[in-house]
N, C-alpha and C positions, 0 to 999 in steps of 0.2 A: 361804494355801496355793493352789497351782494346782488348778483344777477338773479332777480326773482323768477324770470321765465324759465331759466335752466333748472333752478332749484325745484320749482313746482312740477315741471314735466318729469324730472328725474324721480321725485318722490312718488308721483302717480304711477310712473312706469315700474318703479320698484315694487309697489304694492301689487299691481296687476301681475307682474312677472313672478313674484313670490307665490301668489295664489295659483297661477298656472303651473309652476314647477311642482308645487305641493300636490296639486290635483293629478298631474301626469304620473308622478312618482307613486302615489297611493294607488292609482288605477293599475299601474304595472304590477304592483305587489299582489293585487287581487286577480290579475289576469292569469289564466291557466296557460302555462307554456306548452308549445307543440312538442311532438316527439322528435323533432329535428329533421323530418323528411322534406320540409320546404326550404328552398333557397332563400338567401337574404333578400334578393330582388323580388321574389314572389311574396315574401312577408311584407316588404315595404309597399308593394302594389296593393296587397289586400288591405293594409292599414289605410292607404290613401283612398281606396274605394269605399271603405267604411266611413271615412271622414266625409267624403263627398256626399254619400247618402244621408248622413246625419245632418250635414249643412243644408242640403236641399229640403229635408223634412222640416228643419227649424224655420227656414225662410218661407215655407209654404203652408205651415200648419194653421189650422183654424180651431184646434182643440182648446177649450177654455182653460184647462189646467196647464198646458204647455205655454199658452200665451201669458197666463198668470205668472209662471216662472220667469219668462222673458222680461215681463214688467219688473219683477222683483230684482232680477240680476242687473237690469239697466239702472233702476233706482239706487241699488246698492253702490254701483260704480260711480254714479253721479254724487251720491252721498259722501263717498270716500274723497272724491275730488273736491267737493265743497268743504269737507272737513279739513283737507290739507290747506285750503284758503284760510280757514279759521285758525289753524295752528300757526300759520305764518303771520296772521294778524296779531295773535297773542304773543308771538315771539318778538315782534317789533315793540310791543308795549311793555316788555321787560325793563326797558330803560326810558327815561323821559325824553331824550332827544331822538330824532329819526336817524339812528346810526346803523340800522340793519337794512331797512328798505327806505326809499325816499318817500316823502308825503304823497307824491303822485302814484307810486306803487301801492302804498297803503290804501288810497282811494280806489284803485282798481281791484285790489283784493276784497275790499268792503263791498264793492258793487257785484262782483262775480260770486262771492260767497252767498249773498242774499238771494240772488236770482237762481243760482244752482240748487240751493237747498229747498227753496219754496216751490219752484216750478218743476224741477227735474228729479228731485229726491223723494219728497214726501208723497206727492200725488201718484207718481208711478208705482211706488211700493204699495200704497193702499189700494190702487186700482189692480195691482197684481194679486194681492190677497183676496180682494173681492172677486176677481176673475176666477180664481181657483175655487173659492168656497161658496159663492152665492148660488150657483146652480146646484151644488150639493145640499145647501141649506134649505132651498125652496123646492127641491125635488125635481128640478129641470134636467133635461138631457145635456143642454149646452146653453150658451148665451143666445138671446133671441136672434141676433144677426152675427153669425160667426165670422163672415168675411169682413164686415165692417169692424168687428172687434180686432181682427188682425191688422187692418189698415190703421186703426187708432194707435196701435203700438208702433208700427213701423214709421209713423210720422215723427216719433220722438227722437230717434238717433240723429237724423239730419237737423232737427231743431236744435239739439244740444250742440252739434258741431257748428252751426251758424252762430250761436250765442257765444261760444268759447273759441271760435276760430282764431281770434287775434293772438292767443297764446302760442298756438302752433306756428302761425305765420311769423311771429316775432322770433321764436327759436330758430325757424328755418332761415330767417334773414341773418341772424347772428352766425349761424354755421356757414351760410353762403358767403358772408362777408369775409371769411377767411381766405376765399379763393377768387372772388369777383370784386370789381370796383363798385362803389356805392351807386353810381348812375345805372349800372346794369341790373341792380336788384332793388330799385326804388320801391317797387310794389311791396316787397317783403318788409321794407322798413316803414311803410306808411300805415299798416294795420297794427294795432296794439290793443290790449285789453281796455275795455271801457272803464272810465273812472268818474262818472257823473253821479254815482250813487244808485242803489238798486231801485229807488223810486223813480228815477229818470225825470226828475223835476225840470220843467221848463222855467226860464229860458235857457238854462245851461245845456240841456239835452238838444235844444234846437240849434244853438250856436256852436256846439262842439264840432271841430273839423276832423275828428277821427272817423274814417269811413267804416270801421268795424261797428260803430253804433247802428248803421243802417242794417248790417247783417244781423245784429242782435235783435233789432225790432222785427225783422222777418222771422227769425227763429222763435221769438216769443209768440208771434202771430200763429205760426205753424203749430206750436205746442197748444195754443188755445183751441185750434181746430181739433187736435187729437183729444183734448179733454172733453170737448163738447160732444163729439160722436161717441166717446166712451160713456158719458153721462146718459145719453139717449138710450144706449144699449142696456145699461143697468136698469133704467126706469121701465123699459118695455119688458125686460126679463122678469123683474120682480112683480110687476102688475099683471102680466099676461101668461107667464110661463110657470106659475106656481102649480104644484101638485094639488090634487083635490082636497087632501087633508091639511093643507097649509092655508089658513085663512088670515085675515088681518088681525084677528084676535090672538092667534098663536104664532104669528110671524116672528122669527128670531130677532133679537134686538140689533145684531150687527146688520142684518138686511134693512131694518128700519133706518139705521143711520146712513147706510150707503144710499138708500132711496132719497133721503132728505139732502144729503151731500150732492147727489146728482142733480136734484132740483136747483140747488144753489148754483152749481156750475153752469147749468143751462141758462140761467138768467145773468150771471156775472161775467162769464168769459166772452160772450159776444160783445159786451160793452168794452172790455179791455181791448179786443181786436179792433173795434171802431176807433178807440182813442189812439192805438198804435198806428193805424193807417193815417189819422190826422197828423200825428207827430212826424211820420215819414214824409207826408206831403209838405209840411212846413219846412222840413230840412232840405228837400230836394226840388220843390216846385214853387216856392215863394208864396204859399198860402199863409193865412194869418190866424189860424185857429187859436194858437196860443201866444200870439204877439200882442203887444199893447193895443194896437189899433184894431185888433179882432176880439177874440174871446178872452184873451189875457192868460197869464200864467196860472192864475187861480183856477181857471177852467180845467186845466190838466189835473190839478189836485182833486177837484170834485170827481172827475171821471175815474182817475186812478183809484181813489179810496172808495168809490162806490163799488169797484171790483175788489179792492184790497181788503176791506174788512170782512165781507162775506168769504173771501179767500181764507182768512184766518179760521173761520168755522168749517170751511171745506177741508182744511187740514186737521182740525180739531175733532170734528164729529166722528170720523172713522175710528179715531183713537178711543173715544168714549164708548163706541160700540164694541170695540175689542175688550175694553175694561169690563163692561157689563156682561160680556160673553165668558171671559176667562176667569174673572174673580170668583164667581159662585162655584166653579168647579173645584177650587182649592180651599174652600171654607165649608164644604159639605152642606150648603144651603142654596136653595134656588134664589134667583134675583128678587130682592125685595122691591115692591112697588113697580111692577112691570109697566102698568098703564102710565104712571107718573113719569117714568123714564121716557116713554114714547112721547107723551105730551110735552115734556121739557125739550126733547129733540126737535119737535115741530115748532115749539116756541122760539128756540134759538135760531131756527131757519128763517122764521118770519122777521124777528127783531134784528137779525144781522144786517138787513138792508136799511135799517133806520138809524144807524149809529156812525156812519162813515165820517161825518164832519167833526167827531171828537179828535181826529188826527189833525184838525185845522183850527184848534182853539187859539193858536197864536197868530192867525191871519186876521184880515179885516172883515170877517163875516159879521153880519148884524148880531149884536149881543142877544137879541130875543131868539134868533134862530139857534145860536149856541146853547141857550138855556134848554131848548126843546131836545137837542141832541144829548145834553148832559142828562136829562131825565131818562131818556131811553137807554143811554149807556149804563146808568145805574140799575135800571130795571132788568137789563139783560143778564145781570149777575144772578137773578132769581132762578131761572132754569138751570144754570150751572150749579147753584147751591143745592137744588133738588137732587141732581145727580150725585153730588158728594154725600148728602145725607142718606140717600138710598144705598150707596156703596157701603157706607159705614154700618147701616142697619143690616145689610146682607152679612157682614162679618160678625155681627153681634152674636155671641154665644155659639159661634161656628167652630167646627173641628178644623182648625187651620193646619194645612200641610206646608211646612217651610220649604217650598220649592222655589226655583228661580223665577217661574212665572208669577207666583204670588208675591215674592219680594219686589219684583218690578211693579206689580199692581199697587202694593202698599206705598212704595216710593213715589209712584206717580201721583197718588192722592195727596201726599204731603207736599210735593213740589207744586202741584196744581193749586192747592189751597193758598200757598204763599203768593204764587203768581196771580191768582184770581183776586185776592184781597188787595194787593197793590194796584191791580187794574181798576178796582172800584175807586181807590184814591185818585188815580189819574183821570177818572171820568168827571171829577169835580173841576170846574173851570179854573179857579184860582190855583189849585194844586198843580194842574197840568201846565199852566203858564210858568210856574216856578220850576218844574222839573222836566219840561218837554225836551229841552236840549241837553239833558244830562244822561249819565249811565243808569239812572233809575229806570228809565224806559227800556233800556237794553236788558237789564236784569229782569224786569217784569215780563217782557216779551219772551225771553229765552227760558224762564222758569216754566212757561207753558209749552212753547214749541219744542224745547229740548226735554223738559221735565215730564211730559206725558207722551208726546208723539213717538220719538225713538224708543222710549221705554216700552210702549205697548207693541211696537213693531218687533222688538226683541222678544218680549213675552209671548207674542203670537208665534214667532219662529220656534220657540222652545215647546209651546203647547201643542202645535200641530206638526212638529218635526217627526214624531213616530208615524203619523199618518202619511206624510209626504214622502218619507224615505224608507220606512219600514225598519228604521234603526233608532237606537237611543244615542243622544249626545252625552258628553261628559258632564254629569250633573254637578259634581263638585266644582269643576271649572266654571260652570254656568252660574253657580251661586257666587263664586268669587268675582266673576265678571259683573254680576248684577250689583254687588256691593260697591265695586269700583265706580260703576256708572252713576249710582245714586249719590255717593259721597262726592265724586268729582263735580256733578251738576250743582249740588248744594254749595260746595266751596266756591265754585266759580261765580255763580249768578247771585247768590246772597251777598258775596263781596261786591259785586257790581251794584247791587241795590244800595249798599252802605256808602260806597264812594259817590254814587249818584245823589244820594241824600245829602252828602256833604258838598255837592255842587260841581263835581268834575264833569266838564262838557264831553259829550260823545262825538264820534266821527272825526277825531283829531289824532294824528300820529304823534304829536308833541304835546306833552302835558306837564304840569308843575311837579317839581321834584318831590314834594311832600306826599304825593300819591303813589310813589314808586313801589313801596313795600306791599301795599294793597293790590296793585296791579300784578306784582310778582306772585302773590297768593292766588289770584284769579288765573294766572297763566299756568301755574302748577296744577290747579284743578282742571283746566282745559286739557293739559297733557294726560291727566288721569282718565278723562273721558275718552281721549284718543286711544289710550292703551286698552281700555275696556272694549272699544269697538274692534280693535285688532284681535283681542282674545275671543270675542264672539265670532269673528270671521274665521279664525283658526279652528274653533270648536266645531262649527257647522261644516266646514270643508273636510276636516280630518274624520269627523264622525260619520260622514257619508260613506266612507270606505271602511273605517275601523270600528264604528259603533256597534254595540251589542245588538243583534237582531231582535226585533219585537216578536215575542212568542205568545202573545195573547191578543184577542180581538178587542179588549178593553184595557188599553195601557194605563189609563189614569183611574181605573176603578170607578167609572162614572155611573155604572148601573146601580151601585149601592145607594146613591142619593137621587136616583131618577133623573139624571142629567145626561143620559146617553143620547145625544142629539143626532140629527139626520146625517151629518158628515161622518160621524163615527159609525152609524149604521151602514153607510156606504163602505167604510173601511172594513167593517166586520164581514160584509158580504164578499168583498174582494179577497180578504185573507182566507175565508172559508173556501172560495172557489179556486184560488191559486195554490194554496198551500195545504188545504185539507184540514185546517184548524177547526176545532169545535167552538161554537160561540161561547164566550166567557160567561160563567154564572155569576150573578151579583153576590158580592160578599157583604155580610152584615156589619163587619168592622173593618175600617181602613187599615191597610198594612202599617202605615206610619203611626197608628194609634193602637197597635195591638198591645193589650195590657200584659200579655205573657212575656214581652220582651222589654228590657229596660232601654229607654231611649238614650242615644249617644249624641252628645253635643247639642245642637239646636234642633235635632230631628223631632223632638217631642214638644216643641213650643217653648215659650218663655219660662213657664214654671219648671220645666225639665232642666233648663239652663241653670236656674238658681239652685236647684237641688244638686246638680252635677258640680257646680262651682263650690258650693259649701262642703260637699263630700270629699272633694279632691284638692281643696285649696292648699292643704299642708304639703301634698305631693308636689304641686306646682311651685310652692315657695322653695322647697329644697332644690328643684330643678333651676329656679331662678338664681339661687345662691351659686350653684355650680357654674351656670352660664355667665354670671357676672364676674366670677373669679377668672374664668378663661378670657373674658372680654378685657379685663384690666391689663393683660399683657400687651395686647395690640395697641390700646390707647396709651399705655405707659411708654411704649416705644415711640409712638407718634409725638408725645410730649418731649421725650428725650432728644429726638433728632430735630425738633423745632418746627414740625408741620402742624402741631395742634397747640394753641395757646391755652394754658390752664386757667388763665384769668376769665375765659369765656364761661367757665362753670359757675362763676359768680352770678351770672344773669339768671340762673335757675333759682337761686336763693332770693334774688330781687323780685322775681316773678311772684313768689308767695309771700312777699312782705318782709323778708328777713334781710339782714345786712348783706350786701353784695360781695361776699368773700368767697374765694375759690374753695375753701375748706367746707363751708356750709353747703355750697352748691354740689360738691363732690359727694357729700353724705346723702343729699336728696337724690342725686343721680343713682347711687347704689340702692337706695330704698326703692326707687322706681324699677330698677333692674331685678330686684328680688321679690317685689310685690305686684306692682302695677302691670308690667309687661307680661309676666306669667299668667295673671288672671285674664288679661285680654286675649292672650293666645288660647287659653283654655276655652273661652267663650266663643271664639271665632275660628277655631282650627278646622271646623267642618266646612267652612267656606273657602278655605285655602286650597289651591291646586296641589297635586302630588299624591301618589298612591301610598307612600310611606310617611310616617310621622316626621322623620327628620327632614324629608323634602319640604313638607309644609313649614317646618321650623326655619329652613333657609329662606323660603318665600317671605315669611313673617319678619325675619330679621332684616331682609333686604328692604322691606317697606319702612320699618322704623329707622333704618340707616338713612333713608332719604330725608326724614325729618331731622335727624342728627346733623346731616350735612348742612342744612339750612340754618339750624339753630346755633351751631358752633363755628360757623364760617366767620373768619376775622380778616378777610382780605387777602388770603393766600393766592399766589399767582405762579405760573410756570410749573417747574418741578415741585415746588412746595404744594401747589394745589393738587398735582397728581398724587403726591405722597399722602396728603390729607385724605383724599378720596379713597386711596387704596388701603391705607391702614385702618380707616374707619370701616370700610367694607369687611376686611378680614376680621376685625374685632367683633363686628356684629354677627358675622357668620359663626365665629367661635361661640358667641353667646347662644345663637339659635341651636347649634349642635349640642352644646352642653345642656341647655334647657330640655330639648326633646329626648335626647338619649337617656338622661337621668330620669325624666318623667316616664319614659317607656319602661325603664328597668324597675322603677318602684311600682308601677302599675302591674307589671308581671309578677312581682313579689306579692302584691296584695291578692291577685287572682289565685296564685298558688296557695296562699294562706286560707283562702275561702274555698279551696277544693276545685279550683279551675273555673269557677263561675265568674261571670262579669260582675 
């Protein structure tokens, strides 16, 4: 079996090292070189001195914006770590047997992925965003308790270290085992990652002999203290530190959501802390809180889920607050139904404490009690539906700007609807009993926690990036990344819904062979999500140094629709003071909807895309023909040397109901290359990264090559597999170059015929 600990540590170190190298390299490019008068030693001393001052300032800061950035950086690191766990889980599920990781390793990955993402990724990132923007939104100078705010953050790094220490100790033991006998390093061999599941169900969590579980409990308890003090700080800030002109009637919707979230945390996390203390006592001092002769194992489930379901809304409500804040800015309309959004948020906060036992429908709880929880679980869908209808009404007849934040908002609504509706099904007792132990629950849960929470985090990073950095990110790359994240999430988690509906059990490393193809589809979708995250990380890091400077005090043209909110007023004041810019005058027409300019690609909305496709379809078809001709050379060579089986083309014909012959399949393949793929490229080229058209063509052809590799794979191995991949990639790159170069040439001829106009 593959050594999981070394793989995970190496992957995490590689991501962190790559970001650090990229940061240092870009920073050096922007640094003004000296005139050469200083010696090397003096330069090194000056750099070390600057580093020490920066480190001291970071460790002692109480500024709400700096602490907010620390929260976000910490949460991002934890999210990458938990994401690596997820990628390793999905990699194991590529094949039915446990032939990559052992079942024990799979259980450990499952445990640490859940705890890392829920406790150390989502909450810190949302607390970081709130730390940065809540004082700006309510007109406060800082958080109510700045020092407590700093303490709340600095409790998190040691908490994460305690929870995940088993991984580092395990790697240390493996390295020390190369030089020392086993008896001398027994401590390093005794700790390993916990594998009892992220819910820590008793009696398994009580009986486990892994001492790392005790450290994990202490780390979770410490994180609960951090969350509680942070929640108190937010409540006091919003209630008592508001400016005179900020009332409950006009308090921004994100602050409302953070206020309710903090209230939930204030009631939920102390209970989790108490349950963890009882679990620690049972493990180490012989108490019987969760033993059969005491409260029983079901008591742990009651206590855990009384925290666990409000925790879902602690994670979810800040995301809905960001949605209600960001979405109106890109549709040219103010938020529809402000009061109903507020009331629905309050309703979710209250009802969230009355549904915890729907996680326990398969236990021996009294059926009458189950029925009451079923009723409340169905009712809690109403406040969520109110939010969805208000978001849709906000977009109705709006002037939509097809930006990355809007695309993520729209994608979030779609994934949340699917996840929410499937949650209503699971709230019904007979349905839950049938599907409780299947991947249906995994798909439902992740369509919400992945489908809206990270989406809105990324959307917020794009929306507020000009404010936080004074620079623009790569907007084309951001659109491409948004599409990848949305498509990857739908492919992954809708697939899990389907195989869960067919009865595939969850939480197992080994599964029946008939589910292999579906699991492979889900894994490919998960890899796409991971790729989108890396693209986002690259975009925000590189743009910090290379992004175009913001040269206006109203980057999103919010004054035109009366949505120039308080944080942007603060930004305008800072830009005027620091750089002497004049306050931006509101424009009556959005730049992306200027009727004097013909929209390009998707910039003008769906109607513009249809017009653009119909006007240029013939040009695209010619480019498709040229690209397909170039492509046949590479594929023909692959067939000639035997690394591509021509019989696999017959599956294309079979797919559309025709006889499965290679000839018919080849004809359909050529039709797709000359018609389907050119039209898709025409529609989505604005989302693809690359400054030049042929660069975007290479990206597009690489994407369709991945589908080709899966569709036409016939069991090639060794050098045959290498040749299959290489010739397929070269053929598709030839197609992309032929398509885009021809397309660009014919477009230039058309412009010349029209006198140079577009």
